[in-house]
DRENZAVEX-436285 format. One record per residue (C-alpha): residue number from 1; residue in three letters; x, y, z. Coordinates in steps of 0.2 Angstrom, whole numbers. Example, Ala and Ser with C-alpha at 12.3 -4.5 7.8 and 13.67 -1.06 7.14 Angstrom:
n; res; u; v; w
1; ALA; 62; -22; 39
2; SER; 68; -5; 36
This chain:
n; res; u; v; w
1; THR; -219; -9; -358
2; PRO; -215; 2; -343
3; ARG; -232; 11; -345
4; ASP; -241; -5; -346
5; ALA; -234; -10; -329
6; VAL; -239; 6; -321
7; SER; -256; 6; -329
8; ARG; -261; -12; -322
9; GLY; -267; -4; -306
10; MET; -253; -10; -295
11; SER; -252; 7; -286
12; PRO; -233; 9; -289
13; THR; -231; 26; -283
14; VAL; -232; 35; -266
15; GLY; -231; 53; -271
16; ARG; -215; 54; -281
17; GLN; -208; 38; -274
18; PRO; -210; 20; -281
19; SER; -219; 9; -268
20; HIS; -211; -8; -262
21; ILE; -208; -22; -274
22; LEU; -221; -34; -278
23; GLU; -225; -47; -265
24; ARG; -222; -63; -275
25; VAL; -222; -75; -261
26; PRO; -239; -79; -254
27; ARG; -241; -77; -235
28; VAL; -247; -93; -227
29; VAL; -250; -99; -209
30; ASN; -233; -104; -201
31; PRO; -236; -123; -196
32; PHE; -219; -124; -188
33; GLY; -220; -108; -176
34; LEU; -217; -110; -157
35; ARG; -232; -105; -147
36; PRO; -226; -95; -131
37; PHE; -227; -105; -115
38; ALA; -235; -92; -103
39; PRO; -243; -101; -89
40; GLY; -246; -86; -78
41; MET; -246; -85; -59
42; CYS; -260; -99; -57
43; GLY; -251; -110; -70
44; HIS; -234; -108; -61
45; ALA; -242; -112; -44
46; GLY; -250; -128; -52
47; MET; -233; -133; -59
48; ALA; -225; -130; -42
49; LEU; -238; -141; -33
50; THR; -236; -154; -46
51; ALA; -217; -154; -46
52; VAL; -218; -159; -27
53; SER; -233; -171; -28
54; LEU; -237; -180; -44
55; PHE; -221; -177; -54
56; PRO; -209; -189; -44
57; ILE; -223; -203; -45
58; ARG; -226; -199; -64
59; LEU; -207; -200; -67
60; ILE; -204; -217; -58
61; VAL; -220; -225; -66
62; LEU; -215; -219; -84
63; ILE; -198; -226; -83
64; GLY; -205; -242; -76
65; ALA; -218; -243; -90
66; VAL; -205; -241; -103
67; LEU; -193; -254; -96
68; ILE; -208; -267; -94
69; ALA; -213; -263; -112
70; GLY; -196; -266; -118
71; ALA; -194; -283; -109
72; LEU; -211; -289; -116
73; ALA; -206; -284; -133
74; VAL; -190; -294; -132
75; LEU; -199; -309; -126
76; ALA; -212; -307; -140
77; THR; -200; -306; -154
78; ILE; -186; -319; -149
79; GLY; -185; -330; -164
80; ALA; -199; -321; -174
81; ASP; -199; -321; -193
82; GLY; -201; -302; -197
83; SER; -208; -307; -215
84; LYS; -223; -315; -207
85; PRO; -237; -308; -195
86; LEU; -234; -312; -176
87; ASN; -244; -327; -170
88; ALA; -257; -327; -157
89; ALA; -246; -331; -142
90; ARG; -233; -318; -146
91; ARG; -247; -305; -148
92; LEU; -254; -310; -131
93; LEU; -237; -306; -123
94; LEU; -238; -289; -132
95; HIS; -256; -285; -126
96; PRO; -250; -277; -109
97; ILE; -240; -264; -119
98; GLN; -256; -256; -124
99; TRP; -260; -253; -106
100; LEU; -243; -247; -102
101; ALA; -244; -234; -116
102; ARG; -260; -228; -107
103; VAL; -251; -228; -91
104; ALA; -237; -217; -100
105; LEU; -251; -205; -106
106; TRP; -257; -203; -88
107; CYS; -239; -199; -83
108; LEU; -239; -185; -96
109; GLY; -255; -178; -88
110; TYR; -268; -185; -100
111; TRP; -281; -191; -87
112; ARG; -295; -193; -99
113; ILE; -294; -195; -118
114; PRO; -312; -194; -127
115; VAL; -313; -203; -143
116; THR; -328; -200; -155
117; ARG; -332; -212; -170
118; PRO; -345; -210; -183
119; ASP; -359; -223; -187
120; ALA; -353; -238; -197
121; VAL; -356; -235; -216
122; GLN; -365; -250; -224
123; GLY; -355; -259; -237
124; VAL; -338; -251; -232
125; LYS; -326; -263; -223
126; THR; -315; -257; -209
127; PRO; -300; -248; -218
128; ARG; -283; -256; -216
129; VAL; -274; -239; -216
130; LEU; -276; -226; -202
131; VAL; -272; -208; -207
132; SER; -268; -197; -192
133; ALA; -266; -178; -193
134; PRO; -260; -166; -188
135; HIS; -244; -175; -182
136; TYR; -241; -165; -166
137; SER; -227; -175; -157
138; LEU; -221; -192; -150
139; ILE; -236; -191; -139
140; ASP; -246; -196; -154
141; VAL; -237; -213; -154
142; PHE; -241; -216; -136
143; PHE; -260; -214; -140
144; TRP; -260; -225; -155
145; THR; -250; -239; -146
146; TYR; -263; -238; -132
147; TYR; -278; -237; -143
148; GLU; -274; -248; -158
149; MET; -257; -256; -157
150; PRO; -255; -253; -176
151; MET; -239; -256; -187
152; THR; -231; -240; -192
153; LEU; -217; -234; -204
154; SER; -201; -228; -197
155; HIS; -183; -223; -201
156; HIS; -172; -238; -202
157; GLY; -161; -230; -188
158; VAL; -174; -232; -175
159; ALA; -172; -251; -175
160; SER; -155; -249; -167
161; ILE; -161; -238; -153
162; PRO; -161; -247; -136
163; ILE; -178; -252; -130
164; VAL; -187; -241; -142
165; GLY; -180; -251; -157
166; ARG; -186; -267; -149
167; ILE; -203; -261; -146
168; ALA; -204; -254; -163
169; ARG; -200; -272; -170
170; ALA; -213; -279; -159
171; MET; -226; -268; -166
172; GLU; -221; -275; -183
173; THR; -214; -258; -189
174; ILE; -209; -256; -207
175; PHE; -192; -249; -207
176; VAL; -187; -238; -222
177; ASP; -169; -234; -228
178; ARG; -172; -220; -240
179; ARG; -154; -219; -245
180; THR; -156; -231; -260
181; ALA; -170; -232; -273
182; GLU; -170; -251; -271
183; ALA; -174; -250; -252
184; ARG; -187; -237; -255
185; ALA; -196; -248; -268
186; GLU; -194; -263; -257
187; ALA; -203; -254; -242
188; ALA; -217; -248; -254
189; ASN; -220; -266; -259
190; THR; -220; -271; -241
191; ILE; -233; -258; -237
192; LYS; -245; -264; -250
193; ARG; -242; -282; -247
194; ARG; -245; -281; -228
195; CYS; -261; -270; -231
196; LEU; -268; -283; -242
197; GLU; -263; -299; -233
198; PRO; -273; -305; -218
199; GLY; -265; -307; -201
200; TRP; -256; -290; -201
201; PRO; -261; -276; -189
202; ARG; -268; -260; -197
203; LEU; -255; -248; -204
204; LEU; -254; -231; -195
205; VAL; -246; -216; -205
206; PHE; -243; -198; -202
207; PRO; -245; -192; -220
208; GLU; -237; -175; -216
209; GLY; -221; -184; -213
210; THR; -216; -172; -200
211; VAL; -222; -164; -184
212; THR; -231; -147; -184
213; ASN; -240; -135; -172
214; GLY; -257; -140; -179
215; SER; -261; -123; -186
216; ALA; -263; -130; -203
217; LEU; -262; -146; -212
218; ILE; -246; -147; -223
219; GLN; -244; -157; -239
220; PHE; -249; -175; -237
221; ARG; -237; -188; -245
222; PRO; -246; -200; -257
223; GLY; -237; -216; -251
224; ALA; -251; -223; -240
225; PHE; -265; -218; -253
226; ALA; -257; -229; -266
227; VAL; -263; -245; -258
228; GLY; -279; -244; -268
229; GLU; -290; -246; -253
230; ALA; -301; -235; -241
231; VAL; -292; -226; -227
232; GLN; -298; -220; -210
233; PRO; -294; -202; -207
234; VAL; -292; -198; -188
235; ILE; -289; -181; -181
236; LEU; -280; -177; -165
237; ARG; -284; -161; -155
238; TYR; -272; -156; -141
239; GLY; -275; -142; -129
240; THR; -263; -128; -131
241; ARG; -265; -118; -115
242; PRO; -255; -116; -105
243; LEU; -244; -129; -113
244; ASP; -242; -133; -132
245; VAL; -235; -150; -133
246; SER; -230; -148; -151
247; GLY; -214; -155; -156
248; ALA; -212; -144; -171
249; VAL; -200; -133; -161
250; ARG; -198; -141; -144
251; GLY; -188; -157; -142
252; TYR; -189; -170; -129
253; GLU; -191; -157; -115
254; VAL; -209; -156; -120
255; PHE; -212; -172; -110
256; LEU; -204; -164; -95
257; TYR; -216; -149; -97
258; ALA; -231; -161; -99
259; MET; -227; -170; -83
260; LEU; -226; -154; -73
261; GLN; -244; -149; -78
262; PRO; -258; -155; -67
263; ALA; -268; -160; -82
264; ASN; -267; -159; -101
265; SER; -280; -162; -114
266; LEU; -282; -173; -130
267; SER; -297; -178; -139
268; VAL; -298; -189; -154
269; GLU; -311; -190; -168
270; PHE; -313; -203; -181
271; LEU; -320; -196; -197
272; SER; -330; -206; -210
273; PRO; -319; -219; -220
274; ALA; -313; -211; -236
275; VAL; -316; -223; -251
276; PRO; -306; -218; -266
277; SER; -315; -215; -283
278; GLN; -309; -221; -299
279; ALA; -300; -205; -302
280; GLU; -292; -206; -285
281; LEU; -287; -224; -288
282; SER; -277; -219; -303
283; ASP; -270; -203; -294
284; PRO; -264; -206; -276
285; ARG; -260; -187; -275
286; LEU; -278; -182; -279
287; PHE; -284; -195; -266
288; ALA; -271; -188; -253
289; GLY; -277; -170; -256
290; ASN; -295; -174; -255
291; VAL; -293; -183; -238
292; ARG; -282; -168; -232
293; ALA; -295; -156; -237
294; ALA; -309; -165; -227
295; MET; -298; -167; -212
296; ALA; -293; -148; -212
297; ALA; -312; -144; -214
298; ALA; -315; -154; -198
299; LEU; -301; -146; -189
300; GLY; -306; -129; -195
301; VAL; -288; -125; -201
302; PRO; -281; -121; -218
303; CYS; -271; -132; -230
304; THR; -253; -126; -235
305; ASN; -241; -134; -247
306; HIS; -227; -135; -234
307; SER; -217; -150; -237
308; TYR; -202; -160; -230
309; GLU; -190; -146; -237
310; ASP; -200; -133; -226
311; ALA; -198; -144; -211
312; TRP; -180; -145; -214
313; LEU; -179; -126; -216
314; ALA; -189; -124; -200
315; ALA; -176; -134; -190
316; VAL; -163; -121; -196
317; ALA; -175; -106; -193
318; HIS; -175; -111; -175
319; GLU; -156; -114; -173
320; GLY; -148; -105; -158
321; GLY; -165; -102; -150
322; ARG; -170; -90; -164
323; GLU; -186; -90; -173
324; VAL; -189; -84; -191
325; ALA; -207; -84; -195
326; GLN; -210; -97; -209
327; THR; -225; -89; -217
328; PHE; -220; -94; -234
329; GLU; -217; -111; -243
330; VAL; -200; -116; -250
331; LYS; -207; -120; -267
332; SER; -213; -102; -269
333; LEU; -197; -94; -262
334; ALA; -183; -104; -269
335; PRO; -187; -101; -287
336; LEU; -185; -82; -285
337; LEU; -166; -84; -283
338; GLN; -165; -99; -293
339; LEU; -160; -109; -278
340; ASP; -164; -127; -272
341; ALA; -168; -131; -254
342; ASP; -150; -133; -249
343; GLY; -146; -115; -255
344; LEU; -160; -108; -246
345; VAL; -155; -117; -230
346; GLU; -138; -109; -231
347; LEU; -145; -92; -235
348; LEU; -156; -93; -219
349; ARG; -140; -97; -209
350; ARG; -132; -81; -217
351; PHE; -148; -72; -212
352; HIS; -146; -78; -194
353; ARG; -128; -71; -194
354; LEU; -134; -55; -200
355; ASP; -148; -54; -187
356; SER; -136; -47; -174
357; ASN; -150; -44; -161
358; GLY; -159; -61; -164
359; SER; -176; -53; -168
360; GLY; -179; -65; -183
361; ARG; -179; -50; -194
362; LEU; -166; -37; -201
363; GLU; -167; -20; -195
364; TYR; -161; -5; -206
365; GLU; -143; -5; -199
366; GLU; -142; -24; -202
367; PHE; -148; -22; -219
368; VAL; -135; -10; -223
369; ASP; -122; -21; -217
370; ALA; -129; -36; -227
371; LEU; -128; -27; -244
372; ASP; -112; -17; -240
373; LEU; -121; -1; -242
374; ALA; -112; 9; -228
375; GLY; -103; 20; -241
376; ALA; -119; 23; -251
377; ALA; -129; 39; -250
378; PRO; -141; 37; -234
379; GLY; -156; 42; -244
380; TYR; -152; 28; -257
381; ALA; -150; 14; -244
382; ARG; -165; 20; -234
383; ARG; -176; 20; -250
384; LEU; -169; 3; -255
385; PHE; -174; -4; -238
386; ARG; -192; 3; -240
387; LEU; -192; -5; -257
388; PHE; -189; -22; -250
389; ASP; -200; -19; -235
390; THR; -216; -26; -242
391; ASP; -226; -26; -226
392; GLU; -220; -9; -221
393; SER; -216; -15; -204
394; GLY; -199; -6; -203
395; SER; -189; -22; -203
396; LEU; -186; -36; -216
397; SER; -192; -54; -214
398; PHE; -182; -68; -222
399; ALA; -195; -69; -236
400; GLU; -194; -50; -239
401; LEU; -175; -51; -241
402; THR; -176; -65; -253
403; GLN; -189; -56; -263
404; GLY; -178; -41; -263
405; LEU; -163; -50; -269
406; ALA; -173; -57; -283
407; VAL; -173; -40; -292
408; LEU; -155; -45; -297
409; SER; -160; -61; -305
410; PRO; -165; -63; -323
411; ASN; -183; -67; -319
412; CYS; -186; -51; -310
413; GLU; -203; -43; -312
414; PRO; -203; -29; -325
415; LEU; -211; -17; -313
416; ASP; -199; -21; -299
417; ARG; -185; -18; -312
418; LEU; -192; -1; -315
419; LYS; -193; 3; -297
420; LEU; -175; -2; -294
421; ALA; -169; 8; -309
422; PHE; -178; 24; -303
423; ILE; -169; 23; -286
424; THR; -153; 20; -294
425; CYS; -154; 34; -306
426; ASP; -159; 46; -291
427; LEU; -140; 48; -287
428; ASP; -144; 63; -276
429; ALA; -157; 53; -266
430; GLU; -169; 68; -266
431; GLY; -184; 58; -272
432; GLY; -183; 62; -290
433; VAL; -172; 59; -305
434; THR; -164; 75; -311
435; LEU; -156; 78; -328
436; SER; -139; 79; -319
437; SER; -141; 62; -312
438; LEU; -146; 55; -328
439; ARG; -130; 62; -337
440; ARG; -119; 54; -323
441; VAL; -128; 37; -325
442; VAL; -126; 38; -344
443; ALA; -108; 43; -342
444; TYR; -105; 28; -331
445; ALA; -112; 17; -344
446; ALA; -103; 26; -358
447; GLU; -86; 22; -351
448; ARG; -90; 4; -350
449; GLN; -98; 3; -367
450; ARG; -85; 12; -377
451; ALA; -73; -1; -372
452; SER; -83; -14; -381
453; THR; -92; -4; -395
454; GLY; -83; 12; -396
455; ARG; -98; 23; -394
456; ALA; -109; 30; -380
457; PRO; -126; 22; -377
458; ILE; -136; 39; -379
459; ASP; -130; 56; -384
460; ALA; -132; 71; -373
461; GLU; -144; 81; -385
462; ARG; -156; 66; -386
463; LEU; -155; 63; -367
464; GLU; -159; 81; -364
465; ALA; -174; 81; -376
466; ALA; -181; 65; -369
467; PHE; -179; 72; -351
468; ALA; -189; 88; -356
469; ALA; -203; 78; -365
470; SER; -205; 67; -349
471; ASP; -204; 81; -336
472; ARG; -223; 85; -338
473; ASP; -224; 96; -322
474; GLY; -208; 106; -327
475; ASP; -200; 104; -309
476; ARG; -184; 98; -317
477; ALA; -185; 81; -308
478; LEU; -194; 65; -314
479; ASP; -206; 56; -302
480; PHE; -209; 38; -305
481; ASN; -223; 40; -318
482; GLU; -212; 52; -328
483; PHE; -197; 41; -326
484; CYS; -207; 27; -334
485; SER; -212; 37; -348
486; LEU; -194; 42; -351
487; VAL; -189; 23; -351
488; GLU; -203; 18; -362
489; ALA; -197; 30; -376
490; ASN; -178; 26; -372
491; ALA; -178; 8; -368
492; GLU; -159; 7; -367
493; LEU; -160; 18; -351
494; LEU; -168; 4; -342
495; GLY; -154; -8; -346
496; ILE; -141; 5; -341
497; ALA; -149; 9; -324
498; SER; -152; -10; -321
499; GLU; -134; -14; -324
500; MET; -128; 0; -313
501; ALA; -140; -6; -299
502; ARG; -133; -24; -300
503; GLY; -116; -17; -300
504; ARG; -120; -8; -283
505; LEU; -127; -23; -275
506; GLU; -119; -38; -283
507; GLY; -102; -33; -275
508; SER; -110; -37; -257
509; ALA; -105; -53; -249
510; LEU; -123; -59; -248
511; SER; -126; -57; -266
512; ARG; -109; -66; -270
513; PHE; -116; -80; -259
514; VAL; -132; -81; -269
515; GLU; -122; -83; -285
516; GLU; -111; -97; -277
517; ALA; -127; -106; -271
518; ARG; -134; -106; -288
519; GLU; -118; -114; -295
520; MET; -118; -127; -281
521; LYS; -136; -131; -286
522; GLU; -131; -135; -303
523; VAL; -117; -146; -296
524; ARG; -129; -155; -285
525; ARG; -141; -157; -299
526; SER; -128; -165; -310
527; ARG; -123; -177; -296
528; SER; -141; -182; -294
529; LYS; -143; -186; -312
530; GLN; -128; -197; -311
531; GLN; -135; -206; -296
532; MET; -151; -209; -305
533; ARG; -142; -216; -320
534; SER; -132; -227; -308
535; ASP; -149; -233; -299
536; LYS; -157; -237; -316
537; GLY; -142; -247; -321
538; GLY; -143; -258; -306
539; ASN; -155; -273; -304
540; GLY; -170; -264; -310
541; LYS; -179; -264; -293
542; ALA; -180; -245; -292
543; ALA; -195; -245; -302
544; ALA; -204; -259; -294
545; GLY; -213; -248; -282
546; GLY; -223; -240; -296
547; TYR; -230; -223; -291
548; MET; -229; -227; -272
549; ARG; -215; -218; -263
550; LEU; -210; -215; -245
551; GLU; -208; -200; -235
552; GLY; -190; -193; -234
553; GLU; -188; -192; -252
554; GLU; -194; -178; -262
555; ASP; -212; -184; -264
556; GLY; -212; -198; -251
557; GLY; -227; -202; -240
558; GLY; -229; -205; -222
559; VAL; -215; -210; -210
């Protein structure tokens, strides 16, 4: 009941006003945020000195190292059978690539890279799977090529990139085409087979499946943990001052910034091998989660449930040089509006367009434009804005706007519905619901209801008596608690006020878009089901991979 909602200790009032709506999306660390590059005076001086001294040498050496590595990769893979491990002679040709990778790291400013390893654990053989996190940038790959020369997983499109594709083939990379279930299942089987067969290099996976800024470990994909063998967790620690080399936001320009630094820092720590228990053998997700928790503890960072969809949203969040703080997870935010990831991405693009000053948040004037409230009473628009502003910062984040729009959805929290109804019934925008305002609200509903039922929702005498009974302080205006008492005794009033509130907001372009996005979600879901039925009706290979899936699909793991 309304009174139950008020009495749960949620502090719903501030004087005569309802507070902001309930914060239904947990705030988490933003693993995709951009750390500002602020080298300061000394840093700029160092970059200037490096630019005229080391940089030209580094650039020439780096280009030369890549070209030589490409040539060696071509020689080592001519006539090679990709289904079998490379023989000793071919591996001998590839050996210089490891040192060329170390040369490339020097060109990027990494003079010294300390690596620490734990003491050997008796009875535990060397794990065949290397689990590296956090996945910072392509520099991770340079380190691992130098240190281990492992085989990796990669998107099938990498195979066609000049030089890079040939080097990837030479490293016996498993290329994954995630567009079909058959290809994903085949790649999953290849992973398991190569990890168990002798002769293959160790398998390196980045189980987060995307690059982050290292402030948290996001969701690990279970693919590499389904092999049924121990894994070797390895954590990489990059220095972030003055330069953060994370590829979460920056692209290839991070290589240029790194080469202009006199020196950058990277340290690597091998943790003790993780041996799966019986429970973890039967549940790769449990195994992945436990390994992630151990790695996060060693790094001193939290774990979040950000996934591939969050990484996709992060790319959109930084379009056009903007930054929308991603202190939320898609799986928590999307259900509020009954949207899928596609709908949320399009809503974020709308948010960008509404954010005219590029601040990454909506100011009051931008909020009024977004919900077409220019013609509404200023007091109503201002209090609706405060209702949405859960952190009381004076501006709305993307998550706050989404939470606010959720009050129009069927799964709206009862207390939030009451708060919106209170603001709606205060037609004079004076901070309290008067009898006059209530009469106008009921009259609005009466016109609509008479057309369908032929009678008004509540007669005038009953409304006046109910108002007088609820106005406990006798000031002829109901504060929020008094309004809740009124609604509890006359439940139909809540429905009337809610309908009026939706009528005010649902006419806006933003609300119409949300409704269209819901409809498109259903269309995509229907097409997805048809595709699944089509896959199952094929040659049956889709199920061959069992539990094991690969990154890039919804629960994949580790490209």
